[in-house]
C-alpha positions in Angstrom: 21.8 7.7 -7.9 19.8 4.6 -7.0 17.5 4.4 -3.9 19.8 1.8 -2.5 22.9 4.0 -2.8 20.9 7.0 -1.4 20.0 4.8 1.7 23.7 3.9 2.1 25.1 7.4 1.7 22.7 8.7 4.4 23.6 5.9 6.8 26.2 5.8 9.5 28.3 3.5 7.2 29.0 6.4 4.9 29.8 8.9 7.6 33.6 8.3 7.6 33.9 8.7 3.8 31.7 11.8 3.9 33.9 13.4 6.6 37.0 12.6 4.7 35.6 14.1 1.5 34.3 17.2 3.3 37.8 17.7 4.7 39.4 17.4 1.2 39.8 20.6 -0.9 37.6 20.7 -4.0 40.7 20.8 -6.2 41.7 17.4 -5.0 38.5 15.7 -5.8 39.9 13.5 -8.6 42.9 12.4 -6.4 40.5 11.6 -3.6 38.3 9.6 -5.9 41.3 7.6 -7.1 42.5 6.9 -3.5 39.0 5.8 -2.4 38.6 3.4 -5.3 42.1 2.1 -4.8 41.3 1.4 -1.2 38.5 -0.9 -2.4 35.5 1.3 -2.0 32.6 0.7 -4.3 32.8 3.1 -7.3 29.1 3.9 -7.1 29.3 4.7 -3.4 32.4 6.8 -4.0 30.5 8.8 -6.7 27.6 9.2 -4.3 29.8 10.6 -1.6 31.5 13.1 -3.9 28.1 14.1 -5.3 26.8 14.8 -1.8 29.9 16.8 -0.9 29.7 18.9 -4.1 26.0 19.6 -3.4 26.8 20.6 0.2 29.3 23.1 -1.0 26.8 24.6 -3.5 24.2 24.6 -0.8 26.1 26.9 1.5 25.0 29.9 -0.5 21.4 29.1 0.5 21.6 27.2 3.8 24.9 28.5 5.3 26.8 26.2 7.6 23.8 23.9 7.9 24.4 22.7 4.3 27.5 20.7 5.5 25.2 18.3 7.4 22.5 18.1 4.7 21.8 16.0 1.7 20.7 17.4 -1.7 19.8 16.2 -5.1 20.5 18.7 -7.9 16.8 19.5 -8.4 16.2 19.4 -4.6 18.8 22.0 -3.9 17.6 24.4 -6.6 13.9 24.1 -5.6 14.4 24.0 -1.9 12.8 27.0 0.0 15.4 29.4 1.4 15.5 29.0 5.2 14.4 32.6 5.7 11.3 32.1 3.6 10.6 28.7 5.2 10.6 30.5 8.6 8.0 32.9 7.3 5.9 29.9 6.1 6.2 28.3 9.5 5.2 31.5 11.3 1.8 31.4 9.5 1.1 27.9 10.8 2.1 28.8 14.3 -0.1 31.9 14.3 -3.0 29.8 13.1 -2.5 27.4 16.1 -1.5 24.5 13.8 0.4 21.7 15.6 0.6 19.0 12.8 1.5 19.7 9.2 1.5 17.4 6.2 4.2 18.6 3.8 3.1 17.2 0.5 5.9 17.2 -2.0 8.5 17.9 0.7 11.5 17.7 -1.6 14.7 17.6 0.5 12.8 18.9 3.4 13.6 22.6 3.8 10.1 23.7 4.8 9.7 20.5 6.9 12.9 21.3 8.8 11.7 24.8 9.7 8.3 23.4 10.8 10.0 20.7 12.9 12.5 23.0 14.5 9.6 25.2 15.6 8.1 22.3 17.5 5.4 21.2 15.0 4.8 17.6 14.1 5.5 17.0 10.4 4.7 14.3 7.9 6.7 14.7 4.7 5.6 13.0 1.6 7.9 12.7 -1.5 7.4 10.7 -4.6 11.1 10.4 -5.7 12.7 7.7 -3.5 16.2 9.2 -3.6 14.9 12.7 -2.6 12.7 11.1 0.1 15.8 9.3 1.5 17.6 12.6 1.6 14.7 14.4 3.3 14.5 11.6 5.9 18.2 12.2 6.7 17.7 16.0 6.8 14.8 15.6 9.3 16.5 13.0 11.5 17.3 15.5 14.3 13.5 15.8 15.1 11.6 12.9 16.6 8.2 14.3 15.6 9.1 14.5 11.9 8.9 11.6 9.5 9.0 11.1 5.7 7.2 8.6 3.6 7.8 7.8 0.0 4.8 8.0 -2.3 2.5 10.3 -4.3 0.9 13.0 -2.2 -2.6 12.1 -3.5 -2.3 8.6 -2.1 -1.3 9.4 1.5 -4.3 9.7 3.7 -4.5 12.7 6.0 -5.8 12.5 9.6 -9.6 12.5 9.6 -9.7 11.7 5.8 -12.9 9.8 6.3 -14.8 12.8 7.6 -14.0 14.8 4.5 -13.0 17.9 6.4 -10.3 18.5 9.0 -10.5 21.0 11.9 -8.1 22.9 14.1 -4.6 21.9 14.7 -4.1 20.3 11.3 -2.4 22.0 8.4 -1.3 21.2 4.8 1.7 22.6 3.0 1.9 21.7 -0.7 4.9 22.2 -3.0 3.8 20.7 -6.3 6.4 19.4 -8.7 7.3 21.8 -11.4 9.9 19.6 -13.2 9.8 17.0 -15.9 11.3 13.8 -14.5 13.8 12.1 -16.8 14.6 15.2 -18.8 17.8 16.6 -17.3 20.5 19.1 -18.3 24.2 18.7 -18.0 24.1 19.5 -14.3 21.4 16.8 -13.6 18.6 19.3 -13.2 15.2 18.4 -14.7 13.4 20.6 -17.2 11.2 23.2 -15.5 7.5 23.6 -16.4 5.6 26.9 -16.1 2.0 26.2 -16.9 -0.3 25.7 -13.9 -1.9 22.8 -15.7 1.4 20.9 -15.7 2.2 20.8 -12.0 2.0 17.6 -10.0 -0.2 17.2 -7.9 -2.6 19.1 -10.1 -3.9 22.6 -9.2 -7.4 21.0 -8.9 -6.1 18.6 -6.3 -4.4 21.4 -4.3 -7.7 23.2 -4.2 -9.5 20.1 -3.0 -7.0 19.8 -0.1 -7.7 23.4 0.7 -11.5 22.6 0.8 -10.8 19.7 3.2 -8.2 21.4 5.4 -8.8 25.1 6.3 -5.2 25.7 7.1 -3.6 25.0 3.7 -0.8 26.7 1.9 0.9 26.0 -1.5 4.2 27.1 -2.9 3.9 27.9 -6.6 5.8 29.6 -9.4 6.1 33.4 -9.5 4.3 33.2 -12.9 1.1 32.2 -11.1 -1.8 34.0 -12.9 -3.7 36.6 -11.0 -7.0 35.4 -12.4 -6.5 31.9 -10.7 -6.4 33.2 -7.1 -9.1 31.3 -5.2 -11.9 33.4 -3.6 -10.9 34.6 -0.1 -7.3 33.3 -0.4 -4.1 35.3 -0.3 -1.5 35.1 -3.1 1.8 36.4 -1.9 4.7 36.9 -4.2 8.0 36.9 -2.2 11.4 38.1 -3.2 14.8 37.7 -1.7 17.4 40.4 -2.4 15.3 41.5 -5.4 14.8 38.0 -7.0 11.2 36.8 -6.9 11.3 33.2 -5.7 7.7 32.1 -5.2 4.1 32.8 -5.2 2.5 31.2 -2.1 -1.2 30.7 -1.9 -2.7 30.8 1.6 -6.2 29.7 2.5 -8.3 30.0 5.7 -6.6 31.0 8.9 -3.2 31.1 7.1 -4.3 34.1 5.0 -3.3 37.5 6.3 -5.0 39.6 3.6 -7.2 38.3 0.9 -6.1 39.0 -2.7 -2.6 39.9 -3.9 0.3 40.8 -1.6 4.0 41.1 -2.0 6.7 40.3 0.5 10.1 42.1 0.0 12.6 40.1 2.0 16.2 40.8 2.8 18.8 39.6 5.3 18.4 41.2 8.7 22.1 41.0 9.6 21.5 38.5 12.4 21.3 35.4 10.2 17.6 35.7 9.5 15.4 37.8 7.3 13.3 40.9 7.5 10.4 41.7 5.2 8.1 44.5 4.1 4.6 43.5 2.9 2.7 45.5 0.3 -1.0 44.7 -0.1 -3.8 45.8 -2.4 -4.8 48.3 0.2 -1.5 50.0 -0.3 -2.0 50.3 -4.0 -4.2 52.9 -5.6 -7.5 51.2 -5.3 -5.5 48.0 -5.9 -5.1 49.0 -9.5 -1.8 50.2 -11.1 -3.9 51.7 -14.0 -4.9 54.5 -11.6 -1.4 55.7 -11.2 -0.7 58.6 -13.7 1.6 57.7 -16.6 4.2 60.0 -18.1 3.6 61.3 -21.6 7.4 61.7 -22.4 10.9 62.1 -21.0 10.3 65.9 -20.7 8.0 65.1 -17.7 10.6 63.3 -15.7 11.0 64.5 -12.2 14.0 64.8 -10.0 13.7 61.3 -8.6 13.0 57.8 -9.9 11.6 54.9 -7.8 12.2 51.3 -8.9 9.8 48.9 -7.2 10.9 45.5 -6.0 10.1 42.8 -8.6 7.7 41.1 -6.1 5.6 44.2 -6.1 5.6 44.2 -9.9 4.7 40.5 -10.1 1.8 41.0 -7.7 0.5 43.8 -9.8 0.8 46.4 -7.0 2.8 49.1 -8.7 -0.1 51.4 -8.0 1.5 51.8 -4.5 4.3 53.8 -6.1 4.4 57.6 -5.7 4.5 60.1 -8.5 3.9 59.2 -12.1 4.7 55.8 -13.7 7.0 55.7 -16.7 4.9 53.0 -18.3 1.9 51.0 -17.0 2.8 48.2 -14.6 6.6 48.2 -15.1 7.3 49.4 -11.5 9.1 52.6 -12.4 7.8 56.0 -11.3 9.1 59.6 -11.1 8.4 62.7 -9.1 9.9 65.7 -7.4 9.3 64.7 -3.7 12.1 62.7 -2.1 9.9 60.1 -0.5 11.5 56.8 0.6 9.6 53.6 0.1 10.9 50.5 2.0 10.1 48.2 -1.0 11.5 50.4 -3.7 14.9 51.9 -4.5 15.1 55.7 -5.1 17.5 57.3 -7.5 18.3 60.9 -8.4 17.7 61.5 -12.1 20.7 63.2 -13.7 19.7 63.2 -17.4 17.6 61.4 -20.0 18.2 60.7 -23.7 17.0 58.5 -26.5 18.2 54.9 -26.0 20.3 55.0 -29.1 24.0 53.8 -28.9 25.4 56.8 -30.8 23.6 59.3 -28.5 24.5 57.4 -25.3 28.2 57.1 -26.5 28.5 60.8 -27.0 26.9 61.5 -23.6 29.3 59.1 -21.8 32.4 60.3 -23.6 31.5 63.9 -22.9 31.6 63.1 -19.2 34.7 61.0 -19.2 32.8 57.8 -18.3 34.9 54.7 -18.4 32.8 52.3 -16.2 29.2 51.9 -17.3 26.5 50.0 -15.3 23.4 49.2 -17.4 20.0 48.4 -15.9 16.9 47.5 -17.9 13.2 47.4 -17.1 10.2 47.8 -19.4 12.2 47.9 -22.6 12.9 45.3 -25.3 16.5 46.3 -25.6 19.3 43.7 -25.0 21.7 45.4 -22.5 24.7 43.2 -23.6 24.2 44.1 -27.3 23.5 47.7 -26.4 26.8 47.9 -24.5 28.7 46.4 -27.5 27.1 49.0 -29.8 28.1 51.8 -27.5 31.7 50.7 -27.9 34.8 50.9 -25.8 34.9 53.7 -23.2 37.8 55.4 -21.5 38.0 57.7 -18.6 37.9 57.7 -14.8 34.2 58.4 -14.4 31.3 56.0 -13.6 27.7 56.1 -14.7 24.5 54.1 -14.3 22.0 54.1 -17.1 18.5 52.6 -17.0 17.2 51.4 -20.3 13.4 51.7 -20.3 10.4 53.1 -22.1 8.9 56.6 -21.5 5.8 57.6 -23.4 6.3 54.7 -25.8 9.9 55.7 -26.6 13.0 53.7 -25.7 14.9 56.0 -23.2 18.2 55.9 -21.3 18.0 57.6 -18.0 21.2 58.5 -16.1 20.8 57.7 -12.4 22.7 58.5 -9.2 
């Protein structure tokens, strides 16, 4: 989509076509496209309308009903912060008494929308002109929010000449982690993972944090522990078990220096609730201090599976009992303790993770429906299931493929 088409599709001129397309069932998209072109509408504009509508329908999974009024690029939708996590980001700025935030690399404006809705003034900066046009439209309900098109490094912040900003001003940085111009079949750009490849650079992000005490940055969950700036907080956040980000918080935005994990879930009221695990919750902040099993014979009655955010943050030392293997986030014991950031299972049995052994165990119990989980093992669950073969019976079973005492093991869970 060209910047000119993006400006048109977000204008009032496109509103009637957007409304017509939103009211049309997805199965009739081709027929609608034919009708609109036959009515004399520009083919590029028709394509833009249909692309916006298709993205809105995909966006409902992340933004709910709000998606029907928003504008998304393929990359923008995938990278946009979930509203529940954006609300958590906003809460930090509010708690730090920040009233104005520069959202550098704002994308389609998910975090900026949350900040603006909370009453903060927002300046969004986005290098891609199409994405910037969409962000501008997404922020249009708020008078104190604006978006400029440009590179974040080239947009001066208030008080830039003094070299350091004081209270009331905050910076939120979402560096680009995509290679522009290299897209897949769905139009999404190739993702980069190395910290050295993000744009703006990590060095630039740290310079902003030196200038503005209240600075936060959204980075990949693969952020290396050894790169956490002194005194800053690195928080790995998950949503329904999927680790979505590692956010670095400086100055008054940091709640606890070092590594933390936020385990977030829906609260049943349209928002999110979270449980935070810190280094203080871990055993001296070091998972290596948690005892490790020597073999499956030492398995207890219960197994705890830590949320992946806790694993990413390296805080598995907060588990109870004995860990199955160092740092994988699985532990076992005989005391039925519930941890709000870990799932507890009853251990029914354990056996070598060999298809022939597992097949005999399943058939001996009349299992026809098998659920396979994997953590801390190099086994491929799909291939393992194929090698186990077809099952028949009315029973169900859940098996965890993991490593115990260096041996691949299948643990039956309830």
